[in-house]
C-alpha positions as CSV (number, residue, x, y, z in Angstrom):
1,M,-17.6,-6.1,96.1
2,T,-18.5,-4.8,99.6
3,Q,-17.3,-1.6,101.0
4,D,-17.2,-0.1,104.5
5,I,-20.1,2.1,105.5
6,F,-19.4,5.8,105.5
7,I,-20.6,7.4,108.8
8,G,-19.3,10.9,108.7
9,G,-16.2,13.1,109.1
10,G,-13.9,13.2,112.0
11,G,-10.5,14.8,112.9
12,E,-9.5,18.3,112.2
13,E,-12.3,20.3,110.5
14,Y,-14.1,16.9,110.1
15,A,-12.0,16.1,107.1
16,T,-11.1,12.5,108.1
17,K,-13.7,10.0,106.9
18,Q,-15.0,7.7,109.5
19,F,-16.2,4.2,108.4
20,L,-17.9,1.2,110.0
21,N,-15.9,-1.8,108.9
22,I,-18.5,-4.1,107.2
23,G,-16.5,-7.2,108.1
24,Y,-16.9,-6.4,111.8
25,A,-20.5,-5.1,111.7
26,N,-21.7,-8.4,113.2
27,R,-19.8,-7.7,116.4
28,H,-22.7,-5.5,117.6
29,G,-22.9,-1.9,118.4
30,L,-24.4,0.9,120.5
31,I,-26.1,4.2,119.6
32,A,-26.7,6.3,122.7
33,G,-27.5,9.9,123.6
34,A,-30.0,12.2,125.2
35,T,-33.3,13.0,123.5
36,G,-33.0,15.3,120.5
37,T,-29.3,14.7,119.9
38,G,-29.6,12.8,116.6
39,K,-29.9,9.1,117.4
40,T,-32.8,8.6,114.9
41,V,-30.8,10.1,112.0
42,T,-27.8,8.0,112.9
43,L,-30.0,4.9,112.9
44,Q,-31.4,6.0,109.5
45,I,-28.0,6.5,107.8
46,L,-26.8,3.1,109.2
47,A,-29.8,1.4,107.8
48,E,-29.2,3.1,104.4
49,G,-25.5,2.0,104.5
50,F,-26.3,-1.6,105.3
51,A,-29.0,-1.8,102.7
52,N,-26.7,-0.4,100.0
53,Q,-24.2,-3.2,100.9
54,G,-26.8,-5.9,100.4
55,V,-27.4,-6.4,104.2
56,P,-31.1,-6.8,105.3
57,V,-32.0,-4.7,108.3
58,F,-34.7,-5.0,111.0
59,L,-35.6,-2.0,113.1
60,S,-38.4,-0.6,115.2
61,D,-39.9,2.8,114.4
62,V,-40.8,4.2,117.8
63,K,-41.8,7.8,116.6
64,G,-42.8,7.1,113.1
65,D,-40.0,9.1,111.6
66,L,-38.1,6.1,110.0
67,S,-40.9,5.5,107.5
68,G,-39.1,8.2,105.5
69,L,-36.6,5.5,104.4
70,A,-39.1,4.4,101.8
71,K,-39.0,7.8,100.1
72,S,-36.2,9.7,98.4
73,G,-35.0,12.9,100.0
74,S,-35.8,16.1,98.1
75,A,-34.1,19.3,97.1
76,A,-37.3,21.0,98.2
77,H,-36.8,20.0,101.8
78,K,-36.0,22.8,104.2
79,L,-32.7,21.2,105.2
80,H,-31.5,20.6,101.7
81,D,-28.9,23.4,101.8
82,A,-27.7,22.3,105.2
83,F,-27.4,18.7,104.1
84,T,-25.4,19.5,100.9
85,S,-23.2,21.8,102.9
86,R,-22.5,19.1,105.5
87,A,-21.8,16.5,102.8
88,E,-19.3,18.8,101.2
89,K,-17.6,19.5,104.5
90,I,-17.1,15.8,105.4
91,G,-16.1,14.8,101.9
92,F,-19.3,12.9,101.0
93,D,-18.6,13.3,97.3
94,D,-21.3,10.8,96.0
95,Y,-24.1,12.1,98.2
96,R,-27.5,11.8,96.5
97,Y,-31.1,11.4,97.4
98,E,-32.6,7.9,97.0
99,A,-35.4,5.7,98.4
100,F,-34.8,2.3,99.9
101,P,-36.6,-1.1,99.7
102,V,-38.8,-1.0,102.8
103,T,-41.2,-3.5,104.2
104,F,-43.6,-2.3,106.9
105,W,-44.6,-4.7,109.7
106,D,-47.1,-4.2,112.6
107,L,-48.1,-6.5,115.5
108,Y,-51.6,-5.0,115.2
109,G,-51.7,-5.2,111.4
110,K,-52.7,-1.6,111.0
111,Q,-49.6,0.2,109.8
112,G,-47.8,-2.7,108.3
113,H,-48.2,-6.4,107.4
114,P,-49.3,-8.5,110.3
115,V,-46.5,-10.2,112.2
116,R,-47.3,-13.2,114.3
117,T,-45.8,-16.0,116.2
118,T,-47.3,-18.9,118.0
119,V,-47.5,-19.5,121.8
120,S,-45.3,-22.5,121.4
121,E,-42.6,-20.6,119.6
122,M,-42.7,-17.8,122.2
123,G,-42.0,-20.4,124.9
124,P,-42.6,-20.4,128.7
125,L,-39.6,-18.2,129.7
126,L,-40.5,-15.3,127.5
127,L,-44.2,-15.7,128.0
128,A,-43.7,-15.7,131.8
129,Q,-41.7,-12.4,131.5
130,L,-44.4,-10.9,129.3
131,L,-47.1,-11.8,131.8
132,G,-45.0,-10.8,134.9
133,L,-45.6,-14.2,136.6
134,T,-44.2,-15.3,139.9
135,E,-42.0,-18.3,140.3
136,A,-44.9,-20.6,141.2
137,Q,-47.0,-19.3,138.3
138,E,-44.1,-19.7,135.9
139,G,-43.8,-23.4,137.1
140,I,-47.5,-24.0,136.2
141,L,-46.9,-22.4,132.8
142,N,-44.0,-24.8,132.3
143,I,-46.3,-27.7,133.2
144,A,-48.8,-26.5,130.6
145,F,-46.1,-26.5,127.9
146,R,-44.9,-30.0,128.9
147,V,-48.4,-31.4,128.8
148,A,-49.0,-29.9,125.4
149,D,-45.8,-31.5,124.1
150,E,-46.6,-34.9,125.5
151,D,-50.2,-34.9,124.5
152,G,-49.8,-33.4,121.0
153,L,-51.7,-30.2,121.8
154,A,-50.6,-27.4,119.5
155,L,-50.4,-24.1,121.3
156,L,-50.9,-21.6,118.5
157,D,-52.9,-18.7,120.0
158,L,-54.1,-17.4,123.3
159,K,-57.3,-19.4,123.4
160,D,-55.3,-22.6,123.1
161,L,-53.3,-21.7,126.2
162,Q,-56.4,-20.6,128.1
163,A,-58.2,-23.9,127.3
164,L,-55.2,-25.9,128.3
165,L,-55.0,-24.0,131.6
166,V,-58.7,-24.8,132.3
167,W,-58.0,-28.5,131.7
168,I,-54.9,-28.4,134.0
169,G,-57.0,-26.8,136.7
170,E,-59.7,-29.5,136.4
171,N,-57.1,-32.3,136.5
172,A,-54.8,-30.8,139.1
173,K,-54.9,-33.8,141.4
174,D,-53.8,-36.2,138.7
175,L,-51.1,-33.9,137.4
176,A,-49.8,-33.2,140.9
177,L,-48.6,-36.8,141.2
178,R,-46.2,-36.2,138.3
179,Y,-45.4,-32.5,138.2
180,G,-46.1,-31.3,141.7
181,N,-48.8,-29.2,143.2
182,V,-51.0,-27.2,140.8
183,S,-52.7,-24.4,142.6
184,A,-56.1,-23.3,141.4
185,A,-55.3,-19.8,142.6
186,S,-52.1,-19.7,140.5
187,V,-54.0,-21.0,137.4
188,G,-56.6,-18.3,137.9
189,A,-53.8,-15.6,138.3
190,I,-52.3,-16.7,134.9
191,Q,-55.7,-16.6,133.3
192,R,-56.2,-13.0,134.5
193,R,-52.8,-12.0,133.2
194,L,-53.7,-13.5,129.8
195,L,-56.9,-11.5,129.8
196,V,-55.0,-8.3,130.5
197,L,-52.6,-9.2,127.7
198,E,-55.5,-9.9,125.3
199,N,-57.1,-6.5,126.2
200,Q,-53.8,-4.9,125.2
201,G,-54.1,-6.4,121.7
202,A,-51.6,-9.2,122.2
203,A,-54.1,-11.6,120.7
204,D,-53.0,-10.2,117.3
205,L,-49.4,-11.3,118.0
206,F,-50.2,-15.0,118.6
207,G,-51.5,-17.2,115.7
208,E,-50.8,-18.3,112.2
209,P,-49.4,-17.8,109.6
210,A,-46.4,-17.2,111.8
211,L,-43.6,-14.9,110.5
212,A,-41.0,-16.7,108.4
213,L,-37.5,-15.4,109.2
214,S,-36.5,-15.7,105.6
215,D,-39.0,-12.9,104.8
216,L,-36.8,-10.6,106.9
217,M,-33.6,-11.5,105.1
218,R,-34.4,-10.5,101.5
219,T,-32.7,-8.4,98.9
220,D,-34.3,-6.5,96.0
221,A,-33.6,-6.9,92.3
222,D,-30.7,-4.5,92.6
223,G,-29.1,-6.5,95.4
224,R,-29.9,-4.0,98.1
225,G,-30.9,-5.4,101.5
226,A,-34.5,-5.0,102.6
227,I,-35.2,-2.6,105.4
228,N,-37.9,-4.1,107.7
229,I,-39.6,-1.5,109.8
230,L,-41.8,-2.5,112.7
231,A,-44.4,0.2,113.5
232,A,-43.9,0.7,117.3
233,D,-45.5,4.0,118.1
234,K,-48.7,2.4,119.4
235,L,-46.8,-0.7,120.6
236,M,-44.8,1.4,123.0
237,A,-48.0,1.7,125.1
238,A,-47.3,-2.0,126.0
239,P,-43.6,-1.9,126.7
240,K,-43.3,-5.4,127.9
241,L,-45.0,-6.7,124.8
242,Y,-42.6,-4.6,122.7
243,A,-39.5,-5.8,124.5
244,T,-40.6,-9.5,124.6
245,F,-41.4,-9.6,120.9
246,L,-38.1,-8.2,119.9
247,L,-36.2,-10.6,122.2
248,W,-38.3,-13.5,120.8
249,L,-37.3,-12.5,117.3
250,L,-33.6,-12.3,118.3
251,S,-33.9,-15.7,120.0
252,E,-35.5,-17.2,116.9
253,L,-32.7,-15.9,114.7
254,F,-30.2,-17.4,117.1
255,E,-32.0,-20.8,117.1
256,E,-32.7,-21.1,113.4
257,L,-29.7,-19.6,111.6
258,P,-26.6,-21.8,110.9
259,E,-23.1,-21.0,112.1
260,V,-21.2,-19.0,109.6
261,G,-18.1,-17.9,111.6
262,D,-16.8,-14.5,110.5
263,P,-18.6,-13.6,107.2
264,D,-17.5,-10.8,104.9
265,K,-20.6,-9.0,105.9
266,P,-23.6,-9.7,108.2
267,K,-26.6,-11.7,107.0
268,L,-28.9,-9.4,109.0
269,V,-28.5,-6.4,111.3
270,F,-31.0,-6.0,114.1
271,F,-31.6,-2.6,115.7
272,F,-33.2,-2.7,119.2
273,D,-34.5,0.8,119.9
274,E,-35.5,1.9,123.5
275,A,-33.2,-0.9,124.7
276,H,-33.7,0.0,128.3
277,L,-37.2,-1.5,128.1
278,L,-35.6,-4.9,127.7
279,F,-33.6,-4.7,131.0
280,D,-36.0,-2.7,133.2
281,D,-37.0,-5.0,136.1
282,A,-36.0,-8.0,134.1
283,P,-35.2,-11.2,136.0
284,K,-31.7,-12.5,136.0
285,A,-32.6,-15.5,133.9
286,L,-33.8,-13.2,131.1
287,V,-30.8,-10.9,131.3
288,D,-28.6,-14.0,131.1
289,K,-30.4,-15.2,128.0
290,V,-29.9,-11.8,126.3
291,E,-26.2,-11.9,127.2
292,Q,-25.9,-15.5,125.8
293,V,-27.7,-14.5,122.5
294,A,-25.6,-11.3,122.1
295,R,-22.4,-13.2,122.7
296,L,-23.2,-16.1,120.3
297,I,-25.4,-14.7,117.6
298,R,-22.6,-12.9,115.9
299,S,-21.3,-16.3,114.7
300,K,-24.6,-16.7,112.9
301,G,-23.9,-13.5,111.0
302,V,-26.3,-11.3,112.9
303,G,-25.3,-7.9,114.2
304,V,-27.3,-6.4,117.1
305,Y,-27.3,-2.6,117.7
306,F,-28.9,-1.3,120.9
307,I,-30.3,2.3,120.8
308,T,-30.8,4.0,124.2
309,Q,-30.4,7.3,125.9
310,N,-27.6,6.2,128.3
311,P,-25.0,3.4,128.0
312,A,-25.7,2.7,131.6
313,D,-29.1,1.3,130.5
314,V,-27.4,-1.7,129.1
315,P,-25.9,-4.3,131.6
316,D,-22.0,-4.3,131.7
317,D,-21.7,-7.9,130.5
318,I,-23.6,-7.0,127.4
319,L,-22.2,-3.5,127.0
320,G,-18.7,-5.0,126.8
321,Q,-19.7,-6.9,123.7
322,L,-20.7,-3.8,121.7
323,G,-17.7,-2.9,119.7
324,N,-19.1,-0.3,117.3
325,R,-20.3,2.8,119.1
326,V,-21.9,6.1,118.2
327,Q,-22.3,8.3,121.3
328,H,-24.3,11.4,121.0
329,A,-24.4,14.1,123.7
330,L,-25.2,13.1,127.3
331,R,-26.5,15.7,129.8
332,A,-24.9,15.9,133.2
333,F,-27.3,17.8,135.5
334,T,-26.9,15.6,138.6
335,A,-24.1,13.8,140.4
336,K,-25.5,10.5,139.0
337,D,-25.4,12.0,135.5
338,R,-21.8,13.1,135.9
339,K,-20.8,9.6,137.2
340,E,-22.5,7.9,134.2
341,L,-20.9,10.4,131.8
342,R,-17.5,9.6,133.2
343,M,-18.1,5.9,133.0
344,A,-19.2,6.2,129.4
345,A,-16.0,8.1,128.5
346,E,-13.8,5.5,130.1
347,T,-15.0,2.8,127.7
348,Y,-13.4,4.5,124.7
349,R,-9.8,4.3,123.5
350,E,-8.4,7.7,124.2
351,N,-7.6,10.3,121.6
352,P,-4.8,12.7,122.6
353,R,-6.4,15.6,120.7
354,F,-9.4,16.0,123.1
355,D,-10.9,14.9,126.4
356,T,-13.5,12.2,125.7
357,E,-15.7,13.1,128.7
358,E,-15.8,16.7,127.7
359,A,-16.5,15.8,124.1
360,I,-19.5,13.7,125.0
361,R,-20.9,16.5,127.0
362,E,-20.3,19.2,124.3
363,V,-21.0,17.6,120.9
364,G,-23.9,19.3,119.1
365,V,-27.0,17.9,117.3
366,G,-25.9,15.7,114.4
367,E,-22.4,15.3,115.9
368,A,-21.2,12.3,118.0
369,V,-18.2,10.6,119.6
370,T,-17.6,7.5,117.6
371,S,-15.4,4.4,117.8
372,F,-15.5,1.5,115.3
373,L,-13.7,-1.8,115.3
374,Q,-10.6,-2.0,113.1
375,K,-8.5,-4.9,111.8
376,K,-8.5,-7.9,114.1
377,G,-11.4,-6.4,116.0
378,V,-9.3,-3.8,117.8
379,P,-11.4,-0.8,118.9
380,G,-10.5,2.4,117.0
381,I,-9.4,5.6,118.6
382,V,-12.4,7.7,119.7
383,E,-13.2,10.6,117.3
384,R,-15.6,13.6,117.3
385,T,-17.6,12.9,114.1
386,L,-20.0,14.9,112.1
387,I,-22.7,12.4,111.0
388,R,-23.4,12.4,107.3
389,P,-26.9,13.5,106.1
390,P,-29.5,10.9,105.1
391,S,-30.3,10.1,101.5
392,S,-33.9,9.2,102.2
393,Q,-36.6,11.5,103.4
394,L,-36.0,13.0,106.9
395,G,-39.3,12.5,108.7
396,P,-42.4,10.3,108.2
397,I,-44.2,9.6,104.9
398,T,-48.0,10.1,104.6
399,Q,-50.5,7.3,105.3
400,M,-51.3,7.1,101.6
401,E,-47.7,6.7,100.7
402,R,-47.4,3.9,103.4
403,S,-50.4,2.1,101.9
404,E,-48.8,2.3,98.4
405,V,-45.5,0.8,99.7
406,M,-47.5,-2.0,101.5
407,A,-49.5,-2.8,98.4
408,A,-46.4,-3.1,96.2
409,S,-44.5,-5.2,98.8
410,P,-43.7,-8.9,98.1
411,M,-45.3,-9.6,101.5
412,S,-48.7,-8.2,100.4
413,G,-51.4,-10.8,101.0
414,K,-49.1,-13.4,102.6
415,Y,-49.9,-12.7,106.2
416,D,-53.0,-10.6,105.9
417,K,-55.5,-13.5,106.5
418,R,-55.4,-15.2,109.8
419,L,-55.5,-19.0,109.8
420,D,-57.2,-21.1,112.6
421,R,-56.4,-24.7,112.2
422,E,-57.1,-27.4,114.7
423,S,-55.1,-26.9,117.9
424,A,-55.3,-27.3,121.7
425,F,-58.6,-25.4,122.0
426,E,-60.4,-27.5,119.4
427,I,-58.9,-30.8,120.5
428,L,-59.8,-30.3,124.2
429,R,-63.3,-29.2,123.3
430,K,-63.8,-32.2,121.0
431,R,-62.6,-34.6,123.8
432,A,-65.0,-33.1,126.3
433,D,-67.9,-33.3,123.8
434,D,-67.1,-36.9,122.9
435,A,-66.8,-37.9,126.6
436,A,-70.1,-36.3,127.4
437,K,-71.8,-38.0,124.4
438,E,-70.4,-41.4,125.3
439,A,-71.6,-41.0,128.9
440,A,-75.1,-40.1,127.7
441,E,-75.1,-43.1,125.3
442,A,-74.0,-45.4,128.0
443,E,-76.7,-44.1,130.3
444,E,-79.4,-44.7,127.7
445,K,-78.1,-48.2,127.0
446,A,-78.2,-49.0,130.7
447,E,-81.8,-47.9,130.9
448,E,-82.7,-50.0,127.8
449,V,-81.4,-53.3,129.3
450,E,-83.2,-52.9,132.6
451,T,-86.1,-55.3,133.2
452,P,-89.2,-54.1,135.1
453,A,-88.0,-56.1,138.1
454,L,-84.6,-54.6,138.0
455,R,-86.0,-51.1,137.5
456,E,-88.3,-51.7,140.5
457,F,-85.3,-52.8,142.6
458,N,-83.2,-49.8,141.5
459,N,-86.0,-47.4,142.2
460,A,-86.5,-48.9,145.7
461,R,-87.1,-46.3,148.3
462,R,-86.5,-43.6,145.7
463,Y,-89.8,-44.5,143.9
464,A,-91.6,-41.4,142.6
465,G,-94.5,-43.1,140.8
466,K,-93.0,-42.6,137.3
467,G,-90.8,-45.6,136.9
468,V,-93.4,-48.4,136.9
469,T,-97.0,-48.9,135.6
470,R,-98.7,-49.9,138.8
471,S,-100.4,-47.4,141.1
472,T,-98.7,-46.7,144.4
473,S,-98.9,-43.6,146.6
474,R,-95.9,-42.1,148.3
475,R,-95.4,-39.0,150.4
476,P,-93.6,-36.2,148.4
477,R,-90.0,-35.6,149.2
478,R,-89.0,-32.6,151.2
479,K,-87.7,-29.6,149.2
480,S,-84.3,-29.7,150.9
481,Q,-83.9,-33.3,149.8
482,E,-84.7,-32.4,146.2
483,G,-82.2,-29.6,146.3
484,F,-79.4,-31.8,147.6
485,G,-80.2,-34.5,145.0
486,A,-80.1,-32.0,142.2
487,A,-76.8,-30.7,143.4
488,V,-75.3,-34.2,143.5
489,A,-76.7,-34.9,140.0
490,Q,-75.1,-31.8,138.6
491,V,-71.7,-32.9,140.1
492,V,-72.0,-36.4,138.6
493,I,-73.0,-35.1,135.2
494,K,-70.1,-32.6,135.2
495,E,-67.7,-35.4,136.0
496,L,-69.1,-37.6,133.3
497,K,-68.5,-34.8,130.8
498,G,-64.8,-34.7,131.8
499,T,-61.9,-36.5,130.3
500,T,-62.3,-39.5,132.7
501,G,-66.0,-39.8,131.9
502,R,-65.6,-42.9,129.7
503,R,-63.7,-44.8,132.4
504,I,-66.2,-43.9,135.1
505,V,-69.2,-45.0,133.1
506,R,-67.5,-48.3,132.1
507,G,-66.7,-48.9,135.8
508,I,-70.4,-48.3,136.8
509,L,-71.7,-50.6,134.1
510,G,-69.2,-53.3,134.9
511,G,-70.3,-53.3,138.5
512,L,-74.0,-53.5,137.5
513,F,-73.7,-56.4,135.1
514,K,-70.9,-58.4,136.5
515,G,-72.0,-61.9,136.9
516,R,-75.3,-61.4,135.2
């Protein structure tokens, strides 16, 4: 039997228990507040609450502190007395220390199990956002994905996409008749952006085995939901990669999960830390996609919680869909800060006991202004709430402890070894090699069937004394003529090695032998 998630104590003397209604937890939420006001601890206790109710969680660990979820809190901790005192004050009668089932993930495969997706699964829209492409460059990227689909070219990793772009550049004239102009400069610009992305370590993200969403939605033997923690401390050095990956993951959940309507509890809760990175300088098409996913994914049983410093970081159309809110203190040093503080206060259902704007400005560390959805999805009255203490360790675990958790994880060994099956890179290279081989064989066959008379005729004025047995003297060619001939030969050979080489060679041979 599921229960609501205890958040803390509100009301007079913090004696009124505040709960997050588990039945409305998939209607999304917001955790906001200035740096150092307690957002990370709030995220930690929410993850604990969902896990205890059998709800899997996915969150990113920007500072490394959330790894403590894998280890039980301790009476030896310096805040033990403060925690037990707070638990008593807010009526947290069954407060105890415990560890939670944690799985560590890492795009770079260093501090967690490798997490990968394929270029095809990422798609052109998100990849264009990740690369920061112009409209024209994004158009070429869409052409590449269309060609790959029509020609059966699997785009799994970066080298597949790079090889396909080379092929598109070489065949730009043919493709232009069907898809429009393909600029060599734009293709080159995309290649340079891919190189920058590769240098940032994004090559580790693309490839196989790709992450199976079912591995994020597990429960342990006791029925507790798995807490999936993405190591993001180093990933934050590439903010676009971080934001794009999380948006991809959210989109995949939206695409793959079936409709469930209004479940008794969520199937997965997704925490998006540093949410402002998703919306900073994002094109309207991307923001529209986030809004669409946020609006519709709750019917798939997924709750999305944005964590950011200021509610103003989230666009209004998305902010209006976040029904469960924990607002830590906001600082108001400037006129803009005061305006944003006032706007944040206006989004809450008023409480006659206090002024909401003043409360948001004055709440201390570990305290917040909260509002949770009640029956029929009605927003609850705003309350000043003292957040409950965490049951797991406050702060990070050691690297040795992390390694032990990873070794004992059900995911150990499943994603560690990268696979490299045949895909666009191998297929295009094989086609080029086959075309070059066939062209060479056709040239050899043409030489074999030539009679001495035909060879003499073909040599004609180009005779150099090597093609026939009789002795004839000729003046040596000028150096400039040799250079020009070599250049032409190189162009022809390159063309013969291309994808149209077979047709060219067949056309030449047909002209030579027609009627013979």
